[in-house]
C-alpha positions in Angstrom: -3.2 -16.5 11.8 -4.2 -14.3 8.8 -1.2 -13.4 6.7 -3.1 -11.8 3.9 -2.5 -8.0 3.5 -5.4 -5.8 4.3 -7.5 -4.3 1.6 -6.3 -0.8 2.7 -2.9 -1.8 1.5 -4.2 -2.9 -1.9 -6.2 0.3 -2.1 -3.0 2.3 -1.5 -1.1 0.3 -4.2 -3.9 0.9 -6.6 -3.9 4.7 -5.9 -0.2 4.8 -6.6 -0.7 3.0 -10.0 -3.6 5.3 -10.9 -2.0 8.6 -9.8 1.5 7.5 -11.0 3.1 9.0 -8.0 3.4 8.6 -4.3 2.6 12.2 -3.6 -0.5 12.2 -5.8 -1.8 8.9 -4.3 -1.1 10.2 -0.7 -3.0 13.4 -1.4 -5.9 11.4 -2.9 -6.1 9.1 0.0 -5.6 11.8 2.6 -2.4 10.2 3.8 1.2 11.4 4.2 3.8 10.1 1.9 5.6 8.2 4.7 2.4 6.5 5.7 1.7 5.5 2.1 5.3 4.2 1.7 4.7 2.1 4.9 1.5 0.7 3.3 3.5 -0.4 0.2 6.2 -1.9 2.4 3.6 -3.8 4.4 1.9 -5.0 1.2 5.2 -6.4 -0.2 6.0 -8.1 3.2 2.5 -9.6 3.4 2.8 -11.0 -0.1 6.2 -12.5 0.7 4.7 -14.1 3.8 1.7 -15.4 1.9 3.9 -17.0 -0.8 6.5 -18.5 1.5 
């Protein structure tokens, strides 16, 4: 089973870093803030799973 986070999740994380805000990143990616927050949560969980 593939436990690696998807590239979309990394893309979301990078957008937050570049925009310096969830709202700016969500706007840039055409997502809602709750969706972007779920992406970040999924990325963290995927990284926990990958390192466990």
